N, C-alpha and C positions, 0 to 999 in steps of 0.2 A: 504494500500500500504506500510505502514511502519511497521517496527518492533519497539519495544521499545528501547529507547536509554539509558538513564541514570537512575540508580536505587538508591533509598534510599535518604531520606532527614531528616532533623531534624523535630521533631513533632511541634516545636514552630517556625514557619516561619512568618516573618512580611510581610504584603502586601504593596507593593510600592504605596503610595497614589497618587503619581504624575501621575500614569497611567490614573487616572480618568480625568486628565486635557487635555488629548490628544483628537483629533477629532475622533468621532466614524465613523467606516466604510470607512476611507480614503483609505484603501487597495484596494478598487475596482477602485480607480482612479489612481493607480500607473503607469499604462502603457496606458494612454488615447491615446497617440500619436503613439502607436505601432501597429495599425490595418493594416492588409495586404491589399495592393492596389488590386483593382479588375482587372480581365482579364489579370493577369500576366502569361505569358507562362513560366513554370518552367521545369528544368531538374530534380530536386529532392526536396523532402520535407523531413526533418528529425527533429524529436522531441526527446528530451532527458529530463528525470526527474531523478535527483539524490536526494535521501533522507537519511539524517543522523538524527537519533532520539536519544534524551537524556532521561534518565530514572532515577527516584529516588523513594524510598519508602515513604509512609506516607504523601503524599501531600494532603492537604485539599482543596477541590474545592467548591467555593460558589459564584463566579462571573458569570455574564450572558452577558456581553457586549464584543465587539471586538474593540480594539483601535490600531491605527497605532502609534507607539511610536518612530519610526525612519525611515525616508525615504530619499532615495538618490536623487541627482540631476544628471540625466544621461548625459553622454558626447554627444556632438553634433554629429549627424549622418553624416557620410561621404557621400557626393553626388557622384553619379556614375562617373561624369566627373571631379571631384576635385582631379586631380593628385598631385598637390602641397601638399594638406593636407595628402593624402595617404603616400607620400614620407616622410613628416615631422614626422608623427607618427611612421613610420618604422625606421627612423634614430635615434629616441629616445630610441631604444630598447637596453637593455644590452645583448650582444651576449652570455655571460656566462649563463645568465638566460635562453635564448632560448635553449642552448645546454642541460642544466639541465632538462628543460621541455621536450625536445624530448627524452632524456634518460629515464625519468619517463614514458613517453608515450609508448615507445617500451617495456620496462620491464613489465609494468602493462598490456599492450595489450597481450603480450605473455602469461602471467599468466592467464588472463581472458579467452582468446579464446581457449587455449588448454584444459581447464577444463570443457568446455561446451558440451552439447549434440551434437554429431557429425552427427546426422540425421536432425538437425534443422539449420536454418539460424541464424546468430549471428550478433548483432550490439553493439559496445561498443564505448563510448565517453571518451577518456583519458582526454580531456580538461574539460569535465563535472566533472569527479572525482577530477581532480586537483583543480578546482574552489571550490568545496565543502570542500575538505580537507584543502585548504589554509585558508578558513574561520574558520574551526574547529581548526586549529593551533593557531589562535588568541584567541580562548576561553580557550586554555590550558595554563599550566604553568609548569616550571621545566622539569622533565624527560618526562612527557606526551607530552609537546610541542616539545621537542627534538626528540622524536621518530616519531612524525608526520612529522616534517621537514626532517628527514632522509628518511622517506617513500616517500616524495615528491622529494627527491634528491636535496633539496635546502640547501644553505649554512647557512642562518640565516633568522630570521623573518623579518628583515628590507628589505632584497631582495624580499621576498615574498610580503610584503606589498606594496612596491614601484612598482614592475614590474607587479603584477597582475592587478592593476588599469590601467596601460598602455596597457596591453594585452587586457583587456576588451574594451578599447577605440579603439584599432586597429581592433579588430574583429567586433565590433558593427556597423552594417550598415542597412539601410532600404531605398531603393531607387526604382526607376521605374523598375529596372531590377531584384532585389532580396533582400533578407533579411537574416541577421544573428543576432538574438536577444537572449541575455543572460539575465536570471533573477535569482537573488539571494534573498532568504528570510529566516527569522527566525520566527517561530511560537511558542510563549512563553506562558507557563502556568501562568495565571494571579493571581495565589495564591503564586507565588514564586518571590522573589526580585532579579532582575538582575542588572548587572553593566551597568548603562546608558551610561557611557563614552565609554565602549566597543561597545555598539550598535551604538553610533554616529560614532565611528571609522569605523565599518563595513559598515555603510552607505556611508561614505566619500571615503574610499579606495577600497571597494569591491562592491559598488553600491547595497548594500543589504538593503531590507526593513524589519523592525521588527514589528510584530503584537502580541498583548496580547489577549489571548483567554481564555474562559472557556472551559477546556478540557472535561468537563462533559456534555456539551451542543451539541446536534447533529448539530445545526446551525454552529458550529465551523468547523466541517468536511465539511459542504457544502461550507463554505467560502474558505477553502483551495482548495477544488475541483474546484471551480469556478476560482480561481487565476491560478491554474495549467493549466486548460483548456484554459483560455485566453492567457496564455504565450505560449502555444504550438499549437495555431491555432485550438483548439477544438479537437485535436487528442488524447490527453492523459488527465487523471484526471477526466474522466466523472462520475465515481462512487464515491460518498461521503463515502461509506463504506470502500473504500481503505484508507481513511484518518481518521479512527476512533481511539480514544485514550483510554487508561486506566487511571484511576484516579492517578496512580503513575507517569505518563509521565511528563517530565519537559519541553522539547523543541524538536521541529523538525526543522532541517535545510534543505532547499530545493534549489537545483540549477536546472534551466531549460535552454535548448538550443533549439531554433527553427531556422531552416535553410532552405532556398530555393534559387536557382539560376538557371541561364540559361546556356545551352551549348553555347560556342562560335560558334560552327557549329552545328545546330540542325539536327536531323535525319529526313529523309524523311519518313513520315508515310506510303507512298506507298511501301517502301522497307522493311517494317516490315513483317516478314513471320513466320509461325509456323514451328518448327523443333524439333528434339530430344535433350533433355538434359540428359546426362549420369550420373546417381547417383553413389555413391561410391560402392554400392553393385552390380553394373552391370546392373541394371534395368534402364529403361528410362521413362521420362515424356515429354509430349508435352509442349512447351513454345513459347511465342511470342519473336522473336529475332529482335532487331534493327540492321540495316546494314549500314555501311559507309566505304569508302576507301579513305585514304590520299595518294597522290602521293609522298609526302615527309614529314615525321613525325618522331619524336624521339621514340626510343625503345631500349631495352636491351635484348639480348638473350644469356643466359649462360646455363651451364649444370644444369638442375633442374627446370628452370622456364624461362618465357618470361614476360617482363614488358613493358607497355606503359601507356599513360595517355590521358585524354581529358581535355581541358581547360574550365574554367568557366569565365563568363563575369566580375565578380567582383574580378578576380585575383587569385582565388584558382584553384585547380586541383582535378580530381578524378583519382587515380592511380589504375590500374588493374594488379594483379600478377597472371599469369596463370601457375600453376605447369605443368611439363611435364607429359605426359600420364603415369599412374602408380604411380605417386608421389602424395600422399594426401597433402592437404594444411597444415595439422598439422605437417608434417615434417619440414615445413618452420616456422610455427607459434611457435612451441615448442622451437626453438632455437633463443633467442633474437638477437644474432649477425647476424644470417642469415636473420631474418626478417628485421632488420635494413638495411642490405645490399640490400635486394630486394626493399624495399620501397624508398630508397634513391639512387638507382643505376642510375636513369635518370640524376642525377647531377654529375656523375663521368665520367671518361675517357672511360668507357665501353659503353656509349651511342652512338648509331649509328643513322644515318638519312637514311630513305628509305621508300618504300611503306609499309603502315600498313593497314591491313584489319581488321576492327572491326565487330564483331558479338556478340552482348551483349543481354542477356535475360532481359526482363522487370521484375521488381520485386517490391513487396510491402509487407512488413512484420514488425512485432514488436518483441521486445526482452525484457526479464525481467531477470536481473542479480542480484545475491546476491554477494556482494563485501566484506563482513566482513572478510572472510578467506583470500582473496587476500590481503587486507590491513595488516593482521597479517603477511603474508608471506613477505610483503614489510618492515616489522619491527615494525609495530604498535601493540605492545602487551599491554602496560600499559593502553592505552585509553579504553580498553574493560574490565578492571579489577576494582574492588571496591576501589583499591588504587589510581585510576586515579586522576589527579589534574586538575580540570577545574575551579579553583578559579578566573580566569580572567573573567569568565562568571557569576558565582554566588558563594556565600559562602555556599550554600546548599551542604551537604555531606551525604553519598558518592554520587558521580555523575560520571557516565561513559557511554560510547557508547555501545548500545546493538546490533545495526544492521546498515548496510549501503546497500542501494539498488539503482539500476539504471533501469529505464524503458525507452525504446526508440522505435522509429518507423521510417521507411524510405520507400520512393517510388521513382522510376525513370521512365521516359518515354521519348518520342522523342521530346517533344515540345521545342520551342525556338523562338526567334524573328530573323528578318533579320540581316545579319552580320553587325557589327560595326567596329570601328578601331581595336578592339581587335582581330577581325577575322584574321587580317594580321600577327599577331605575329609569328605564326609558319612558315608561308610562307615566310615572309620577311627575316627571319633569317635562312632559310633552306639552308643546304649545299647540295652538289651533293649527290644524293642517293647512298648509298654504301651497301645496303642490303634490306631485306624484312622480315616483321613479320606478322604472322597471329594470331590476338587476337580472336580466335574462342572460346568464353567462353561457351562451351557446356559441361563442366564438372566442378566440384567444384573448386572455385577460391577465391582469396583474393582481397578485395578492400579497399581503404583508401581515405579519403577526407581531404585536407589540406587547411588552410587559406592562405591569400595573402603573409604572411611572412614565410610560410612553417609550421606553427603551426598545429599539428595533431588534427583535429577536431573529426574524426570518423574513425574507422577501423572495418572491418567485414569479414565474410565468407558466401558465398552463396553455400549451399549444395544442395538446391532444390528450384528453382525460383517459384515453384507453391505453396509453403508453405507460409501462411500469419501469 
């Protein structure tokens, strides 16, 4: 699954003897309490894996064991009905950080989505790439770190360090309704000496686990595969061969996101019907469409697209952007300013209240994205060159990033539980209807999922709901 990341090392590298003092195989216990509850009705399940690999030449491999050498203490999971704690975590947010994060998300989303195959469905997690690059920025120094911070649209490493931990805590929940689980990990070549203080910092501030492996032992690939599978509900990371190493590899950094939640108002399965979905080339495919009508609901209708959303029980939203007939999604995606306007239009004066008819195709697909060139376009040049400075991580030189990848999967259906207090939000705040919108998503469209504070978790394009 990975590419190689950092190349070249000194021939004479000392082995860190302290690694032997750590507990073997503790990695399998990292997320004991993160198991998904049974019989949860979900609206969506989303899995994301981000991989950043470090590479170096001339590394000697002779160790056979796996050690957990730094492990985090995870934040307390927010209970579904703990409104005070939700508000408290939200109030501790730096608004400038949130703005910078959203700007990074829009800019990177535009770059990623406009470059992908226009015949396939696409899913990208800006928050996943942000988490991975924020940890990478801690491993870097001087100009290399500066470029990563500029790519992230962040002012300084102190802001990244302080606010990323808060973001993790705000997003992280696992309750009787849904789950948003983030996992950060570093997998380290056990023949290279790493900065233990940095690993401790990553555990404390980024909730990242660090593991020492023999990169020449196939069991190491199996361990990573198992960790990724456990983190993503068994949906990703099934094949150990995707995690194989070369003897020159130094480190792999992995970020995972596993998300599911319930619609505030579930779709009636009896109303799901087959109908035509019109592809970009004019042909059609049959798809199962979920149907629902709101008497009073928020929407925006402007020249070029119509936007509306569905609420999630843990406070997030799924936003749908339906381009006008004859307007491809890429006309919106390729313009960051227009994409930003579309995704955030529901919080502007353009928002109307009125009858909204939803007709949404069910879909279930996976995405595999190469993000190295995207990061270069964002300004990360030095990190991929042999002159890169990753001395915060290790004195091994030269050390640089060779690849960045993201794998993800998503599915949505009609399921949900009976209405709770959240069900009333749209209705109790509803103004008098002043228009009507038809969200008939029977042609290529854009979707986005946001967290409780508006943090952009996922964004994607459906070109064909039948493609998996």
